[in-house]
C-alpha positions as CSV (number, residue, x, y, z in Angstrom):
1,M,-366.8,-33.3,-58.2
2,T,-364.0,-35.2,-58.7
3,A,-363.2,-33.7,-62.4
4,V,-363.6,-30.3,-60.9
5,V,-360.9,-31.1,-59.0
6,S,-358.9,-33.0,-61.1
7,R,-359.0,-29.6,-63.3
8,R,-358.1,-27.5,-60.7
9,W,-355.3,-29.3,-59.7
10,L,-354.4,-30.6,-63.3
11,G,-354.8,-26.9,-64.7
12,P,-351.7,-25.3,-62.7
13,L,-349.1,-28.5,-62.5
14,C,-349.5,-28.3,-66.6
15,R,-348.5,-24.7,-66.5
16,W,-345.7,-25.2,-64.2
17,L,-345.1,-27.8,-66.6
18,W,-344.7,-25.1,-69.2
19,Y,-342.6,-23.4,-67.6
20,L,-340.0,-26.2,-67.2
21,S,-340.7,-27.0,-71.0
22,L,-339.5,-23.2,-71.8
23,S,-336.5,-23.5,-69.5
24,Y,-335.2,-26.6,-71.2
25,L,-335.7,-24.6,-75.0
26,W,-333.9,-22.0,-73.5
27,L,-331.3,-24.0,-73.0
28,G,-331.4,-25.8,-76.2
29,L,-331.2,-22.7,-78.0
30,M,-328.3,-21.6,-76.4
31,F,-326.4,-24.7,-77.5
32,L,-328.8,-23.7,-81.4
33,L,-327.0,-20.3,-80.8
34,F,-323.3,-20.7,-79.4
35,I,-322.6,-24.4,-81.5
36,H,-325.2,-24.8,-83.8
37,Q,-326.3,-28.3,-83.1
38,A,-330.3,-28.9,-82.2
39,T,-329.8,-30.8,-78.7
40,S,-332.2,-33.4,-77.0
41,F,-332.9,-30.4,-75.1
42,F,-334.2,-28.5,-77.8
43,W,-336.1,-31.3,-79.4
44,W,-337.4,-31.9,-76.1
45,G,-338.0,-28.4,-75.0
46,L,-340.3,-27.7,-78.3
47,P,-343.0,-29.9,-78.5
48,A,-343.4,-30.2,-74.8
49,A,-343.7,-26.6,-74.3
50,V,-346.7,-26.7,-77.0
51,I,-348.3,-29.6,-75.4
52,F,-348.5,-28.5,-72.1
53,W,-349.2,-24.8,-73.4
54,R,-352.3,-26.3,-75.5
55,L,-353.0,-28.9,-72.1
56,A,-352.7,-25.9,-69.5
57,K,-356.0,-23.6,-72.0
58,A,-357.6,-26.8,-72.3
59,L,-358.0,-27.2,-68.4
60,S,-357.7,-23.2,-67.4
61,P,-358.8,-21.0,-70.4
62,H,-358.4,-17.9,-68.4
63,S,-354.9,-18.7,-66.9
64,F,-353.3,-16.8,-69.7
65,G,-355.6,-14.3,-70.4
66,T,-354.5,-10.5,-68.7
67,F,-351.3,-9.0,-68.5
68,G,-351.5,-9.1,-65.0
69,K,-351.0,-13.2,-65.3
70,W,-348.9,-12.9,-68.2
71,T,-346.4,-11.1,-65.7
72,V,-346.7,-14.0,-63.3
73,H,-346.1,-16.3,-66.1
74,F,-342.9,-14.7,-67.2
75,L,-341.9,-14.1,-63.5
76,C,-341.9,-18.1,-63.1
77,A,-340.5,-18.9,-66.3
78,F,-337.5,-16.4,-65.5
79,L,-337.0,-18.1,-62.3
80,L,-337.0,-21.8,-63.6
81,I,-334.4,-20.4,-66.8
82,G,-332.3,-18.9,-64.1
83,G,-332.4,-22.6,-62.7
84,Q,-330.8,-23.5,-65.8
85,V,-328.4,-21.1,-65.8
86,L,-327.1,-22.2,-62.4
87,L,-327.1,-25.8,-63.5
88,W,-325.1,-25.3,-66.3
89,R,-322.4,-22.9,-64.7
90,Y,-322.2,-25.4,-61.8
91,G,-322.9,-29.1,-63.1
92,Y,-322.8,-29.1,-67.0
93,F,-320.5,-26.8,-67.6
94,F,-317.9,-29.0,-66.1
95,R,-319.7,-32.2,-68.1
96,D,-316.8,-34.6,-69.3
97,P,-318.0,-37.0,-71.4
98,E,-316.1,-40.2,-72.9
99,R,-314.8,-39.7,-76.4
100,V,-314.2,-42.8,-79.3
101,I,-310.3,-42.3,-79.8
102,P,-309.1,-43.0,-83.1
103,S,-306.2,-45.7,-82.9
104,R,-304.8,-44.0,-86.6
105,P,-301.5,-42.3,-86.4
106,A,-303.1,-38.4,-86.5
107,I,-303.4,-35.6,-84.8
108,L,-306.2,-34.8,-82.7
109,A,-308.4,-32.0,-81.9
110,P,-306.8,-30.8,-78.4
111,A,-310.6,-28.8,-77.8
112,D,-314.5,-28.3,-78.1
113,G,-315.1,-25.6,-80.3
114,F,-314.8,-24.2,-83.7
115,I,-312.2,-24.1,-86.0
116,V,-311.5,-20.0,-86.2
117,Y,-308.2,-20.2,-88.3
118,I,-305.9,-22.6,-90.2
119,R,-302.9,-20.7,-91.3
120,P,-299.0,-21.7,-92.5
121,V,-296.5,-20.7,-90.3
122,S,-293.1,-19.1,-92.5
123,E,-290.2,-18.1,-90.8
124,G,-292.3,-17.2,-88.3
125,M,-294.8,-15.3,-89.1
126,V,-298.1,-15.7,-88.9
127,P,-301.0,-14.6,-91.7
128,L,-303.7,-13.1,-88.7
129,A,-306.2,-10.8,-89.3
130,I,-305.6,-8.8,-85.9
131,K,-303.1,-6.0,-86.2
132,N,-304.9,-4.7,-89.3
133,K,-303.8,-7.8,-91.2
134,V,-300.1,-7.6,-90.5
135,P,-298.3,-10.9,-90.0
136,I,-297.5,-11.5,-86.6
137,R,-294.5,-13.6,-85.1
138,L,-295.9,-16.8,-83.4
139,E,-294.0,-16.2,-80.2
140,E,-296.6,-13.6,-79.9
141,I,-299.1,-16.1,-79.4
142,L,-297.2,-18.3,-77.3
143,K,-295.2,-16.6,-75.0
144,M,-292.2,-18.7,-75.8
145,E,-289.9,-19.5,-79.1
146,S,-291.1,-22.7,-80.8
147,P,-289.0,-25.6,-82.1
148,I,-290.9,-26.5,-85.1
149,G,-289.8,-24.9,-87.8
150,E,-292.5,-24.5,-90.9
151,S,-295.3,-25.2,-89.5
152,V,-299.3,-24.5,-89.3
153,I,-301.1,-23.3,-86.2
154,V,-305.2,-24.2,-86.1
155,G,-307.2,-22.4,-83.7
156,I,-310.3,-22.8,-81.9
157,F,-312.7,-21.4,-80.2
158,M,-314.7,-23.0,-77.4
159,T,-318.2,-21.6,-76.7
160,P,-319.6,-21.1,-73.3
161,M,-321.5,-24.1,-73.9
162,S,-318.6,-26.0,-75.1
163,V,-316.9,-29.2,-73.2
164,H,-313.9,-27.4,-71.6
165,I,-311.8,-30.7,-71.2
166,N,-309.0,-30.2,-73.1
167,R,-306.9,-33.5,-74.7
168,S,-303.6,-33.9,-75.8
169,P,-303.5,-34.1,-79.4
170,I,-300.6,-36.7,-79.8
171,N,-298.7,-39.6,-77.7
172,G,-295.5,-38.3,-76.6
173,V,-294.2,-36.0,-73.3
174,I,-294.6,-32.9,-71.7
175,Q,-291.1,-30.9,-72.1
176,E,-292.2,-27.4,-71.4
177,R,-294.3,-25.0,-70.0
178,A,-294.6,-21.5,-70.3
179,Y,-297.7,-19.1,-68.1
180,F,-298.5,-15.9,-69.4
181,T,-300.8,-13.7,-67.1
182,G,-302.1,-11.5,-69.5
183,E,-301.7,-7.7,-70.5
184,P,-304.1,-6.2,-69.7
185,M,-307.0,-8.9,-70.7
186,R,-309.3,-8.7,-73.1
187,S,-312.6,-9.8,-73.8
188,M,-313.2,-12.7,-76.4
189,L,-316.6,-11.6,-77.2
190,P,-316.0,-9.9,-80.5
191,M,-314.5,-13.6,-81.8
192,G,-317.6,-15.3,-80.1
193,L,-320.0,-13.0,-82.1
194,R,-318.0,-13.9,-85.7
195,T,-318.1,-17.5,-84.8
196,M,-321.7,-17.1,-83.7
197,F,-322.8,-15.3,-86.8
198,L,-320.1,-17.1,-89.0
199,R,-318.4,-14.1,-89.9
200,K,-314.9,-14.7,-91.0
201,P,-312.1,-13.8,-90.9
202,F,-312.9,-15.2,-87.3
203,E,-310.0,-13.7,-85.7
204,A,-310.7,-9.7,-86.6
205,G,-310.4,-7.4,-83.9
206,S,-309.8,-10.7,-81.2
207,E,-306.9,-9.0,-79.4
208,H,-307.4,-11.6,-76.7
209,I,-305.3,-13.9,-78.8
210,L,-301.9,-11.3,-78.0
211,R,-302.9,-10.5,-74.5
212,N,-304.7,-12.7,-72.0
213,E,-303.5,-14.7,-69.9
214,R,-301.9,-18.4,-71.3
215,E,-300.0,-21.5,-70.9
216,T,-298.7,-23.2,-73.8
217,L,-297.3,-26.6,-73.6
218,L,-294.4,-28.3,-75.6
219,I,-295.5,-32.1,-76.3
220,R,-292.9,-34.0,-78.1
221,G,-294.2,-37.6,-79.8
222,D,-292.4,-38.7,-83.1
223,F,-292.8,-35.1,-83.7
224,P,-293.0,-32.2,-81.5
225,V,-296.6,-29.9,-80.9
226,L,-297.3,-26.8,-79.1
227,L,-300.5,-26.8,-77.4
228,T,-301.7,-23.1,-76.2
229,R,-304.6,-22.0,-74.2
230,I,-305.5,-18.8,-73.5
231,A,-308.5,-17.5,-71.0
232,D,-311.2,-14.9,-71.2
233,P,-310.8,-12.2,-68.6
234,F,-313.9,-14.1,-66.2
235,V,-311.9,-17.4,-66.7
236,D,-311.7,-18.6,-62.6
237,K,-308.4,-20.4,-64.1
238,I,-306.6,-22.5,-66.5
239,V,-306.2,-26.0,-65.0
240,T,-303.8,-28.1,-66.0
241,W,-303.8,-32.2,-64.6
242,K,-300.5,-32.9,-66.3
243,T,-296.5,-31.9,-65.4
244,I,-293.5,-31.6,-67.0
245,G,-291.7,-34.6,-68.0
246,E,-295.0,-36.8,-67.9
247,T,-296.1,-38.7,-70.7
248,V,-299.4,-38.7,-72.3
249,R,-301.5,-40.9,-74.9
250,Q,-303.4,-39.4,-77.9
251,G,-306.7,-37.9,-76.4
252,E,-305.8,-38.1,-72.6
253,R,-307.4,-35.4,-70.9
254,L,-304.4,-32.6,-69.9
255,G,-306.9,-29.8,-67.8
256,L,-309.6,-27.8,-68.3
257,I,-310.0,-23.7,-68.7
258,K,-313.5,-22.4,-67.3
259,M,-315.9,-19.9,-68.7
260,G,-314.8,-19.1,-72.1
261,S,-311.9,-19.7,-74.2
262,Q,-309.9,-20.4,-77.2
263,T,-306.7,-23.1,-78.0
264,D,-304.2,-23.2,-80.7
265,L,-302.3,-25.9,-82.0
266,V,-299.2,-26.3,-83.6
267,F,-297.8,-29.2,-85.9
268,P,-295.2,-29.2,-88.5
269,S,-296.2,-29.0,-92.0
270,R,-294.2,-32.0,-92.9
271,M,-293.5,-35.1,-91.7
272,N,-290.4,-37.5,-93.1
273,G,-290.6,-35.2,-96.1
274,K,-294.7,-35.3,-96.9
275,P,-296.6,-32.8,-96.3
276,V,-299.7,-32.6,-93.7
277,R,-303.3,-33.0,-95.1
278,V,-305.5,-31.1,-92.8
279,Y,-309.0,-32.8,-92.3
280,V,-310.9,-29.6,-91.0
281,K,-311.7,-26.1,-92.2
282,E,-312.7,-22.8,-90.9
283,G,-315.9,-22.5,-89.0
284,Q,-316.3,-26.1,-88.0
285,Y,-317.1,-27.4,-85.1
286,V,-314.8,-30.3,-83.7
287,Y,-314.5,-32.5,-80.5
288,A,-311.2,-33.0,-78.3
289,G,-309.9,-36.0,-78.9
290,S,-312.0,-37.3,-80.9
291,T,-311.8,-35.1,-84.3
292,I,-308.9,-35.6,-86.8
293,L,-307.0,-32.4,-87.6
294,A,-304.8,-33.6,-89.2
295,D,-302.4,-37.0,-90.6
296,Y,-299.4,-37.1,-90.9
297,D,-298.9,-40.8,-91.7
298,G,-297.4,-41.8,-95.4
299,A,-299.3,-44.5,-95.8
300,A,-302.6,-43.2,-94.2
301,L,-302.4,-39.9,-96.9
302,A,-302.7,-42.1,-99.6
303,H,-305.8,-43.5,-99.3
304,H,-307.4,-40.0,-98.3
305,P,-308.1,-37.9,-101.3
306,L,-308.2,-34.8,-99.0
307,P,-306.2,-31.2,-99.9
308,L,-302.5,-31.5,-99.5
309,L,-301.1,-28.9,-96.7
310,G,-297.3,-28.1,-97.9
311,G,-297.5,-29.3,-101.1
312,E,-298.4,-28.7,-104.4
313,D,-302.4,-28.8,-104.1
314,K,-303.0,-26.4,-100.8
315,G,-305.6,-27.2,-98.7
316,E,-309.0,-25.5,-98.2
317,G,-309.1,-23.0,-95.4
318,V,-305.5,-22.7,-95.7
């Protein structure tokens, strides 16, 4: 009798644990799809789904038998997946993990996401594949004039599964801020799909780069950088925690952009007569405040045999 009662309760319990495992597996698949990383949600969800499926079958052989029952299974799993979506939207989306900030002189990634372009800026023009591969003016992206001459622009696409906290790429002072409302807003889906399937050029057909709401900050330290944060049509708002005149440290939190978004960074291509060394390439996933985008210290350059940007040996992805 005890064994029968145990089987009667353990069967449904294993079935519900199977539903829960499926919801975690689904979340893991979303991370795998959007940021190309197999997270703990995937590695725990997959074996747990298999184990609880086998246990439920062993304890209740007919529990997965008919179409009607599969409809119930689908609805139960969908209910738990819906709970995971709500948890992501109102909880996990706003996660703010600590980052190890490099101590060496460098330009750090201001956002989590995929590098979608690394382009030289010459005479204020950027070679982007948006307007039928016709170069565009840098000011069309920044919505303000650039005080930097020959420079580099790096675009970072933040997926829905990315951490959306933005961090300062350098030590400096926020000197200027420009805000643009959008005219009208365009979807970031084309770039999202191209990064998802690693189709270059990632910016092809992405009119949001020129049209959407954005904020540009001029941060000046040993040299100036321009940080532009571009919003998706479904973004609630761009949040900034710093004001003009405020000093920021390298890797310090600046704010966040809700839902999908893009962050561009412009910095000089040469420092003290030496070309900047770029460490990243298009299609690479980077982490705000932790990943080094470029190196500008003359002493450090000699110890890192990577391609140079702006010198005789031009870097990969430029």
